[in-house]
C-alpha positions as CSV (number, residue, x, y, z in Angstrom):
1,M,0.0,0.0,0.0
2,E,1.5,3.2,-1.1
3,K,1.3,6.2,1.3
4,N,0.5,9.6,-0.1
5,P,1.5,12.4,2.4
6,R,-1.3,14.6,1.0
7,F,-4.2,12.3,2.0
8,T,-5.0,11.1,5.5
9,L,-7.1,8.2,4.3
10,A,-5.9,5.4,2.0
11,K,-7.5,4.6,-1.4
12,I,-9.5,1.7,0.0
13,N,-11.0,4.0,2.6
14,L,-12.2,6.4,-0.1
15,Y,-13.7,3.5,-2.0
16,L,-15.5,2.2,1.1
17,I,-16.8,5.7,1.8
18,A,-18.2,6.0,-1.7
19,A,-19.9,2.6,-1.3
20,G,-21.4,3.8,2.0
21,F,-22.6,7.0,0.3
22,I,-24.3,4.9,-2.4
23,I,-26.0,2.7,0.2
24,T,-27.2,5.8,2.1
25,L,-28.6,7.4,-1.1
26,T,-30.4,4.1,-1.9
27,G,-32.1,4.3,1.5
28,F,-33.1,7.9,0.9
29,F,-34.4,6.9,-2.6
30,L,-36.5,4.2,-1.1
31,M,-38.0,6.7,1.4
32,S,-39.0,9.1,-1.3
33,G,-42.3,9.1,-3.1
34,S,-44.7,11.2,-5.0
35,T,-45.5,14.8,-3.9
36,T,-49.3,15.0,-4.0
37,V,-50.4,17.9,-1.9
38,V,-54.0,17.9,-3.0
39,E,-55.1,14.5,-1.9
40,F,-54.2,12.0,0.8
41,N,-51.9,9.2,-0.4
42,P,-52.0,6.1,1.9
43,D,-48.8,4.9,0.3
44,I,-46.8,7.2,2.6
45,F,-47.3,4.6,5.3
46,S,-45.9,1.7,3.3
47,Q,-43.3,-0.8,4.7
48,R,-40.7,0.4,2.2
49,R,-40.9,4.1,3.3
50,I,-41.3,3.5,7.1
51,T,-39.0,0.6,7.8
52,V,-36.8,-0.5,4.9
53,G,-35.6,2.9,3.6
54,P,-34.5,4.2,7.1
55,M,-32.8,0.9,8.0
56,I,-30.8,1.0,4.7
57,S,-29.8,4.6,5.3
58,F,-28.8,3.9,8.8
59,F,-26.6,1.0,7.8
60,G,-25.1,3.2,5.1
61,F,-24.1,5.8,7.7
62,L,-22.7,3.1,9.9
63,F,-20.7,1.7,6.9
64,I,-19.3,5.2,6.3
65,I,-18.1,5.4,9.9
66,F,-16.5,2.0,9.5
67,A,-14.9,3.1,6.3
68,I,-13.3,6.1,7.9
69,L,-12.0,4.1,10.9
70,Y,-10.8,1.1,8.8
71,K,-7.0,0.6,8.9
72,P,-5.7,-1.3,5.9
73,K,-3.2,-4.0,6.8
74,S,0.4,-3.1,5.8
75,K,2.6,-5.5,4.0
């Protein structure tokens, strides 16, 4: 693993942070829905928006924390 004095994190850390960011965005995408202000939409209480989306976003944030703290093994 080559060390670059300009960056604090290694390249693998940056890839892991990017993966965590994608996981978090996926969770936010699952929580989103249509924007109908005129009529009530019962789909806002769906399992995907209430449970699945927030859990995936939470795990994405946890993965980002792990990615920042991950220390690659040196050779």
